[in-house]
KOLMARZA-321320 format. One record per residue: x, y, z of N, C-alpha, C in turn. Coordinates in steps of 0.02 Angstrom, whole numbers, padded with zeros to 5 digits, always signed. Layout:
N
XYZXYZXYZ
...
END
This chain:
79
+00041-00059+00000+00000+00000+00000+00044+00063+00000
+00093+00067+00046+00135+00127+00050+00178+00134-00012
+00208+00079-00035+00251+00082-00094+00212+00108-00154
+00151+00087-00161+00109+00109-00216+00094+00184-00210
+00080+00207-00150+00067+00279-00140+00127+00321-00157
+00186+00298-00138+00248+00334-00154+00259+00334-00229
+00248+00276-00260+00258+00271-00333+00210+00315-00372
+00151+00327-00345+00101+00368-00380+00102+00442-00360
+00150+00460-00318+00159+00531-00301+00213+00559-00346
+00210+00623-00356+00260+00655-00400+00315+00690-00361
+00313+00683-00294+00366+00712-00253+00370+00675-00187
+00418+00692-00147+00425+00666-00079+00431+00726-00032
+00421+00716+00033+00422+00772+00079+00488+00812+00079
+00544+00778+00075+00609+00811+00072+00661+00762+00044
+00722+00785+00035+00773+00743+00004+00787+00680+00046
+00785+00686+00112+00799+00628+00154+00747+00573+00145
+00686+00591+00129+00634+00542+00118+00650+00496+00059
+00694+00518+00015+00715+00477-00042+00760+00419-00022
+00785+00419+00040+00833+00367+00059+00800+00299+00070
+00735+00297+00089+00701+00233+00097+00626+00245+00106
+00587+00192+00098+00516+00198+00110+00501+00214+00183
+00542+00187+00228+00532+00200+00299+00542+00274+00315
+00594+00304+00285+00607+00375+00297+00553+00418+00265
+00528+00398+00207+00474+00434+00175+00412+00432+00220
+00397+00373+00247+00339+00366+00292+00348+00410+00353
+00408+00410+00382+00421+00451+00442+00411+00526+00427
+00435+00548+00369+00427+00619+00351+00354+00635+00337
+00318+00589+00306+00247+00600+00294+00208+00601+00360
+00229+00561+00407+00196+00561+00473+00201+00631+00505
+00259+00662+00499+00267+00729+00526+00220+00777+00491
+00216+00773+00425+00172+00818+00388+00098+00804+00404
+00080+00740+00410+00011+00722+00426-00008+00749+00495
+00037+00739+00543+00024+00762+00611+00017+00838+00613
+00059+00873+00577+00054+00946+00573-00014+00967+00544
-00032+00935+00489-00096+00952+00457-00155+00936+00503
-00151+00881+00538-00204+00860+00582-00215+00910+00639
-00161+00937+00666-00166+00981+00724-00167+01055+00706
-00137+01074+00651-00135+01144+00631-00186+01162+00578
-00218+01111+00549-00270+01120+00498-00245+01155+00435
-00181+01147+00421-00155+01177+00360-00103+01130+00329
-00087+01144+00267-00040+01104+00229-00009+01149+00177
+00055+01143+00165+00085+01187+00114+00049+01181+00047
+00036+01237+00015-00001+01237-00049+00034+01197-00103
+00099+01194-00101+00136+01158-00153+00141+01083-00139
+00106+01059-00088+00112+00988-00068+00060+00943-00101
+00024+00967-00150-00025+00925-00184+00006+00863-00216
+00070+00867-00231+00104+00809-00261+00111+00751-00212
+00096+00764-00148+00099+00711-00097+00030+00683-00081
-00019+00699-00121-00088+00681-00104-00098+00605-00097
-00065+00565-00137-00074+00492-00132-00050+00466-00064
+00008+00492-00043+00034+00471+00022-00010+00498+00079
-00032+00559+00072-00075+00588+00123-00141+00550+00127
-00167+00527+00071-00229+00488+00072-00220+00424+00112
-00162+00392+00106-00149+00332+00146-00148+00349+00220
-00115+00404+00238-00112+00425+00308-00182+00439+00335
-00222+00476+00297-00289+00495+00319-00336+00435+00320
-00326+00388+00275-00372+00332+00268-00358+00274+00314
-00304+00276+00351-00287+00220+00394-00308+00235+00466
-00355+00196+00492-00383+00208+00558-00330+00204+00613
-00282+00159+00606-00230+00152+00657-00185+00213+00659
-00170+00241+00602-00128+00301+00600-00167+00360+00630
-00230+00367+00610-00271+00421+00638-00276+00415+00714
-00289+00354+00737-00296+00342+00809-00231+00360+00846
-00175+00340+00819-00111+00355+00851-00098+00430+00855
-00122+00468+00806-00110+00540+00805-00162+00581+00843
-00217+00551+00863-00268+00589+00899-00275+00569+00972
-00242+00516+00992-00246+00495+01063-00210+00544+01108
-00234+00548+01169-00201+00589+01220-00146+00550+01255
-00152+00483+01255-00103+00439+01287-00079+00388+01236
-00018+00365+01246+00011+00314+01202-00023+00247+01215
-00039+00211+01163-00067+00144+01167-00022+00099+01126
+00026+00068+01160+00077+00029+01125+00049-00030+01086
-00010-00054+01103-00038-00110+01066-00067-00089+00999
-00071-00025+00986-00100-00001+00923-00049+00043+00885
+00011+00020+00881+00061+00058+00845+00047+00054+00770
+00044+00110+00736+00024+00110+00666+00073+00074+00619
+00136+00067+00640+00182+00035+00594+00177-00042+00595
+00131-00069+00634+00117-00141+00630+00053-00151+00591
+00052-00130+00529-00009-00133+00487-00023-00203+00465
END
């Protein structure tokens, strides 16, 4: 799922995200969390929409980002 989203995006969050899928996911997590809490997203980031759709569409990722306390049994990277 993630590899497909990256392949169908026309950009990555930053140069470091190009080093691996894991780093791309980590950088997207930062962007998703910022968008979730600040209600904004850089206007030029539309090229990341496929990856952002995966972040928004995954209940475990949403849950991890909206909880007030850590729930180790629901870590989003164990998809």
